[in-house]
N, C-alpha and C positions, 0 to 999 in steps of 0.2 A: 484565662483560659488560652492557651496557645493553639493556634490554627494546624490542625492535623490534615496531611495532605491527602486527596479525596483519593481512593483506591478508583481503580476503573470498577463497571459494574458486578462483571464476571468473577472480580477479585474481592469484594465484600465479604466480610462474614457471615457464615449461615449461622441464624440466630437458633436455632432449632439444635445445632452441633454443641452447643454453649451448655456447661452446668452452672448452678448457681456461681459459682467460683469464677467461673470464667466469665461470667457478666458482668461480676462486680469488677472484677481484674480489669475488665475494658473499659468500665465507665470511669473509674478513679485513674486510669491510666491516662484517660482523655480529659480530665480535668472537671469531672462530674462527681459531687458526693457519692458516697456509697445507696445510701437510700433512693438515688437514682434508678440503680439496679435493681431494688426489689420493686419498686413503681414501674418500671419496663416489663419484670417478669409478670407482675400481676396483670397489666394491661394486656397482654399476650396469651398466657396460658387460664386467667383468670375471667377474662371480659373478652376473650377472642379478636381483640383488635392489633392489627398488624402495620397499621397505616400510622407513621410517627406525629402526623398533622393532629391525629384525634385523640391524641396523649395528654389532654390539657392539663395535667397535675405536672408536667413538665416542661421547663422553660423554651420559649421559640428556638432560641439557641441549641439547646441539647436536642430537640426535636430534629432539627436541620444537621446535627452531629450523627443521630441515629441514621437518618434517612441517609447521609452519604458514606457512611460506612457498614452500614447491617441491612443484610436483605435476609427477606422473613422467608416467603413462600418460593423455592425453588423449581416449583413443579407446575406444570401446567395442566389442566382437565382436558384430554383428548377426547373421552367419551365418558358417557355417565346412564346408567340403566336403573330402574324401580321396579321390582317385581311386585306382583300382585300381594304377595305377603308383605311388603314392607320393607324387605331387603333391597339394600341401594348400593350399586356395584361403581367403583372409580376406576377407568383406566386413567394413569399420570404417568406424562412425559415430563424427560428429566433435560431437555435442552435447552432452559430457558425461554422455550418461545412462549409469545404471549398468548392469552387464554382465547381461543376463536370456535364456532360452532363447526366449521369446516377444514380442523388438521387433519393432516393424512398422517398415516405411519410411515412415509418414508419422506424423509427431505428433500428440499431442492437439487442438493448435491448428489443424491442418490443414498445418503447413506441411512440405515436404520433408524429408526426413533429410540433411545432407551426409555422403553416403556415397562410400567410395572401395576399390577392390580390390587387394588384394596376394596373390601365389603365392609360395611354396617349391617349386622345382623339383627334386627329385633326379637325380643320375645315379650312375655309379659311385664316380667320385672329388671330385663336386660336389656343393653345396648350394646354388642359386643362388636368390636372392630377386629376384623381378620386383617393381617399386614402383611406383606413379602418382605422379605432381607437381602434378595439378590435381583439382577436383572438377569431373568431366565432362569435356568437350574443347572448345576452338574449332575443331577442323579440319574436324570432319564428314565424315569418311571413308564413304561410304554403303555398305562391308561391314563395320562396326565399330559395335558397340553402345556403346561409351564415349562417342560424341559425342552418342547420343539426348537431345535434350533441353539440347545445348549446353553451353556452359561456365557451372558455377556458382561458379567463384572460385578460385583458387591455394592451393596447400598451402603451410606454411610450411617454412621447413628442420627443424624439429623433427618437426612430424608426419610427414617424409619418414624422418627417421632412425628414428622411433617403429616405421615399417612392419617397418625390415628388424629392429630389436630383437626386436620381436614374432614374427616367421617364426624368430629364432634361439632362442627358448624352445620351439618345438612340439616334441610330442613325436618323438623320435628324431633329432633335427636336429645337436645337438651345438653347430656352429657352421656361420656362414654363409661360404662362400667367393669366393662371385661375387657381384656384383649388377647386375641390367640395370634400367635405367629404360624400360622397355618397356611400361608398366603405363596407366592412364588420364591422359590429357593429353600436350601438347605440350612436353617437357621447356625447351628454348630458350625457350620464351614465360615460364617462369618463372625467368629465368636466374640472379637472385640468390639465391633460396633451393635451388634446385638447387647450385649449385655449392660454396654453404655446406655444404648436407647432404652432397656427396662428401667435403670436407675431413675433416668427423667421421666417416663411414665409412671413409677412409683414415687417419686420425689413429692412432696407437698407444695414445694415452689412449682411444680411440673403440672404433670395431667393429674397427680394425685388420685392413682389408682392404686388399691391396695395388692402387694404381692401376689397374695394368694388368686386372685383374680388375673393372673397376668398366667398365660399357658404356652409353653414350648415346646414344639410340636419337631421330633426328629427322625429323620429316615433311619438313623443307626450307626453313631460315629463312635466306637466304645471310650477311644481314646479321651475324646469331647467328652463325652458322658462322665466321664471319670474327672476331668477339669470341673466341670460343671456342677461337681458334688461339693464344691469348694466356694460356690458364689454365695455371696453373703445376703440374698434375699430370696426369701420362702416362695420361689414361684413354683408353679407345678409344671412336670415335665411329662410329655406323651411322647410314647412310642409308635411310628407309623411301621407296623409291622407288616401287614396285608398278605401273610402266608404264613404257615406254622411252621414249615422246614425248608431247608436249603435248597434241595432241588427244585421247588417251585419258585419259590421267593426269587432266585436267579432268572427264571424266565420273565420275570415282570418287572425285575428293580435290577437292572445292571449293576450298582453299586453293591448289590448284595455279594460279588465276588471278592469285595475287600474286606467283609466281616461274616463270621456264622451266627445263626439264631443264639447259638452256645454264649457266644462270644458277646452277642449284645442281651442278654440275659444275665451273664455273669454282671455286666458292667451294671445294669438295670437294679440287680441284687445289692450291690453296693449303694446305688444310690438311695434305695429305702433304708439301709442300716445306718450310713451316715447322716440322713437328714429327717428319719423318721417319716417323709411323707411317700404315700403312694404313687405309683404310676399309673396313667391311662394307657392301654394299649389301643392304637385306632387300627380299624380293620375296614378296608373298602372290600365290600362284597360283590365280586365279578361274576355274571351270571355263567354258570357252567365250568368257572375257572377255579375259585379259593372259597365255594361256597355248600362243600358236600359236608353231611354227618361227619366223616372221618376227619376232615379239616376241623371242623369246630369240637372235636374230641383232642386233636392234638394241641388244638389253641388254648383249651380249656387247661392242660397240664400245664402249659407255658404261664398261665396266667396265675396259677394257685403258686408256681413255685417261687414268681416274685411279689404275691400280694395285689396285682393289678387289679383294675377295673377294666369294662371293655367297651369301648364304643363301636357298634357296628354302624357302617355308612354305607347306605345304596348307594351302588355307582351312578352318578350323572353322567349321561353319554356327551360324547365328543365327537363332532363330526369327523368322519373319516379314520377312527379307531376301531377295532377289530373286539370289542367288548359291549356286551348288553347289560342291561339292568335285571337283576334278578327280581323273580316275583316277590311279592309280599308274602306268599307262604313259604317259599323256600327261604327267606330272610327269618320270618318266626321259627320256623324248625331250627335253624341255626343258632338262635338264640335259645331256643329251650334246650338244646344240648349243653351249652356252656351253664345255663342256670342248674339245669340236672346234674352237674358236677361241682356245686357249688361257687359259681362265677357270678360278681355283678357285673352282668351285660345288659347296656342299653342301646336301643336302635334309635339313632340321630334322625330328629325330624329333616328331612329334604328341605331346603329353604332356597329363594329366587330358582326355581327350575324354569321358570317363562322368560326368564334371560338367561344369558351366556353365563350359567352360575358356575360351573366346573373351574377349578383353579387353572388361570391361564388362557382360558376360553376365550375369552373377550379379546385378549390381546390376539391370538391365533388368528380369529375369525375378521379383527379387523386388518390385521396385516394380508388375509387373503383377499380382502375386498368386500368381505359378505355382509358387514354389519355396520350399519349408520353410526355417527356419532350421537 
């Protein structure tokens, strides 16, 4: 085996960026047998080991080669929180800083850290990973902390997969059963990286999570939804509608100016006809804004037109934003209007409310210096 030049640490290949073929080609190109790639994948995805020194069925020379040429964890844990209901939230920094309990959201040179959030949500029979696809968010929903400061960049497929891997390693998790792209960012605005990540998350050599247990939530890009209809894996699509008409939707979602509710529903109808899979409409209820009976009646008509289920989400308050959480009575009245019109509507249980549970909230509050690591 010829010695390969050792790259600088920040030039090493990110393991989670590679698919099975990529790992195999790297291994053979560096003089390793093809089965070494299978062993490497099994160590990382099967056993959760990212220290080459512990991969004992690989030769000492091969372990050294892997250590020199491949990086595994590109993120550092900037903050971690555990809620009383078992929900666990991580704030990850992507600047390759070493893990430390006193990491600050601003680097020594004054630049802002590239940070994203991911969450593990436990239930009786599930362990759901909620992951981010972008640093910040371009959509700018007026009720959401993710878009404060706008979009800072896209995550790579490897950075997305790494979030799921990290959540699977948390205490008490054992394994992730479901993945939802409902964290920071608009997944369909980072289409290539997100779909590559889904392939790895689904693959038997990767995270091994069934396609129907993977949900992508979009605020609505009609052209991208139509493109996603051709994606080869039978994942679930969720539409973050949050308002039943254009006038109201554009007051709370700036990106709504680029497409109408009718255009979104047409794209979702195409999804249903091409894939045969129902869409879920996600609807955050903002007290006194979009939670009136007439809003429910409009929403019911839309849901029936595209054969959609509806998930009602009670707003998690974000400090400094002018929205309130609706009362339980108002939420159940909204649900009853939907059900009375033949729509399958569920109220999503609020999780992690005793930590910075809302999307982007931990990152926002930490940047403001309010939340300790």
